[in-house]
C-alpha positions in Angstrom: 34.0 93.7 16.3 33.8 96.5 13.8 32.9 94.0 11.0 30.1 92.5 13.1 27.8 95.6 13.5 24.1 95.1 13.9 22.6 94.4 10.5 25.8 93.1 9.0 26.9 89.5 8.4 29.1 87.9 11.1 32.1 87.0 8.9 33.9 83.7 9.3 36.6 83.9 6.6 39.0 86.6 5.5 40.8 86.7 2.1 44.1 88.5 2.6 45.2 89.6 -0.8 48.5 91.1 -2.1 48.8 93.1 -5.3 51.9 93.3 -7.6 53.0 95.7 -10.3 52.0 93.3 -13.0 48.4 93.1 -11.8 46.0 95.1 -14.0 42.5 96.4 -13.5 41.3 93.3 -15.5 43.0 91.1 -12.9 41.1 93.0 -10.2 37.8 92.8 -12.0 38.1 89.0 -12.4 39.2 88.4 -8.8 36.5 90.6 -7.2 33.9 89.1 -9.5 34.7 85.5 -8.4 34.2 86.6 -4.8 31.0 88.5 -5.4 29.5 85.4 -7.1 30.1 83.2 -4.0 27.0 81.2 -2.9 28.0 81.7 0.7 28.4 85.4 1.7 29.9 85.4 5.2 33.4 86.3 4.2 35.4 89.6 3.8 38.3 90.6 1.7 41.3 92.8 2.6 43.4 93.8 -0.4 46.8 95.3 0.6 48.7 97.3 -1.9 52.3 98.1 -0.9 54.0 98.8 -4.2 54.1 102.1 -6.2 50.9 104.2 -5.8 48.2 102.9 -8.2 45.4 105.5 -8.1 43.8 103.7 -11.1 43.7 100.4 -9.2 42.2 101.9 -6.1 39.6 103.8 -8.1 38.7 100.7 -10.0 38.4 98.8 -6.7 36.0 101.4 -5.3 33.9 101.2 -8.5 33.7 97.4 -8.4 32.9 97.2 -4.6 30.7 100.3 -4.1 28.2 99.5 -1.3 29.8 96.1 -0.5 31.2 96.4 3.0 32.9 93.1 2.8 35.8 94.5 0.7 38.5 96.9 1.9 41.5 98.3 -0.1 44.5 99.1 2.2 47.2 101.1 0.6 50.4 101.1 2.7 52.5 104.2 2.9 55.6 102.1 3.7 56.5 99.9 0.9 57.7 96.3 1.1 61.4 95.5 1.6 63.2 95.0 -1.8 62.8 91.4 -3.0 60.3 90.5 -0.3 57.2 90.0 -2.5 54.3 90.2 -0.1 54.9 88.2 3.1 55.9 91.2 5.2 52.5 93.0 4.8 50.4 89.9 4.7 51.9 89.2 8.2 51.0 92.7 9.3 47.4 92.3 8.0 47.1 88.9 9.7 48.0 90.2 13.1 46.4 93.6 12.9 43.3 93.4 10.7 42.0 89.8 10.5 39.0 89.3 12.9 37.5 86.1 11.5 37.9 82.5 12.7 39.5 81.5 9.3 41.6 83.2 6.8 43.3 82.5 3.4 46.0 84.2 1.4 45.7 85.2 -2.2 46.8 87.4 -5.1 44.8 89.1 -7.8 45.8 86.3 -10.3 43.8 83.7 -8.3 40.2 82.9 -9.2 37.6 80.8 -7.2 34.5 78.8 -8.2 31.3 80.1 -6.8 31.2 77.2 -4.3 34.7 77.8 -2.8 33.7 79.6 0.4 30.6 77.4 1.0 32.4 74.1 0.6 35.6 75.1 2.4 33.8 76.7 5.4 31.1 74.1 5.7 33.7 71.3 5.9 36.0 73.3 8.2 33.2 74.3 10.6 31.5 70.9 10.6 34.7 69.0 11.5 36.3 71.8 13.5 39.4 71.7 11.2 42.5 73.9 11.6 43.1 73.7 7.9 40.8 72.8 5.0 42.4 72.1 1.6 41.1 71.8 -2.0 42.8 71.3 -5.3 44.0 74.3 -7.4 44.5 74.3 -11.1 47.5 76.2 -12.4 46.4 77.6 -15.7 49.7 78.0 -17.6 51.2 75.9 -20.3 53.4 73.0 -19.2 52.5 73.2 -15.6 55.1 73.6 -12.8 56.9 71.4 -10.4 57.7 71.5 -6.7 60.5 70.1 -4.5 60.1 67.3 -2.1 59.5 69.8 0.7 56.1 70.4 -0.9 54.9 66.8 -0.5 52.2 67.7 2.1 50.7 70.1 -0.4 50.6 67.9 -3.5 47.2 67.1 -5.0 46.0 63.8 -6.4 46.0 62.8 -9.2 49.4 64.3 -10.0 48.9 66.3 -13.2 51.4 68.7 -14.7 49.0 71.5 -14.2 47.6 70.6 -10.8 50.3 70.2 -8.1 49.3 71.7 -4.8 46.2 72.7 -2.9 44.5 75.9 -1.9 43.5 76.2 1.7 41.8 78.1 4.5 43.5 78.1 7.9 42.3 78.9 11.4 43.5 82.5 12.1 45.0 81.6 15.5 47.1 78.9 13.9 48.2 81.1 11.1 49.4 83.7 13.6 51.2 81.0 15.6 53.0 79.8 12.5 53.7 83.1 10.8 55.3 83.8 7.5 58.8 82.4 8.1 59.7 82.0 4.5 60.7 85.3 2.7 60.8 85.2 -1.0 58.6 84.9 -4.1 58.1 81.1 -4.2 56.2 79.2 -1.6 55.4 81.9 1.0 51.7 80.8 1.5 52.4 77.1 1.0 55.3 77.1 3.5 53.0 78.6 6.1 50.5 75.9 5.5 53.1 73.1 5.5 54.8 74.3 8.7 51.4 74.4 10.4 50.8 70.8 9.4 54.2 69.6 10.5 54.8 71.5 13.7 51.5 72.3 15.3 49.5 69.0 14.9 46.9 70.8 12.9 43.6 69.1 12.2 43.6 68.9 8.4 40.8 68.0 6.0 40.2 68.2 2.3 37.1 68.8 0.2 38.0 65.9 -2.0 39.3 65.8 -5.5 37.4 68.9 -6.7 39.2 71.9 -8.2 37.8 74.9 -6.4 40.4 77.5 -7.3 42.5 78.5 -10.3 45.9 80.2 -10.4 46.4 82.1 -13.6 
């Protein structure tokens, strides 16, 4: 594979990341920084931008990741369908660019502790899991709520600001499930939930730790 050249790491996890108009260079700096600080390095990151051209965002990305071959900025000439909010091109990236055993889906407003990759991959690889989950903290006042259809993704204990888990998923399973839910809310969670319900996925969790934050 192109990403497994002699002298490079053999990557095991891909972050597939969407950008949105509201995301700033500060969001990009924080997101890339949390990945560059990971204690385990065998991951790569594909950032797909399919909104209005953002030369500033791409240039800032190139500055932040200069010399780090794990990161790639993909600017799509064709823009997402109106009101679609990311699933369309994440699906394209999943089927056409992801080469690793596991993947996860993210946005620039998500942050990760430095142990995220290590703890998620170590558990997933040791137990040959299809999905490995961890708690995520939602960092906005008042928290948010989910419908009953999100039950499989709820964290314990049930806090107003901590309601569903972050996960990595076996790439082959993600492709089998696909992004069937089109819309802003729940696109990543719905993929994970459907994989759990319909494909007898082997699921594990890192425990009650919070390893990621949604701002």
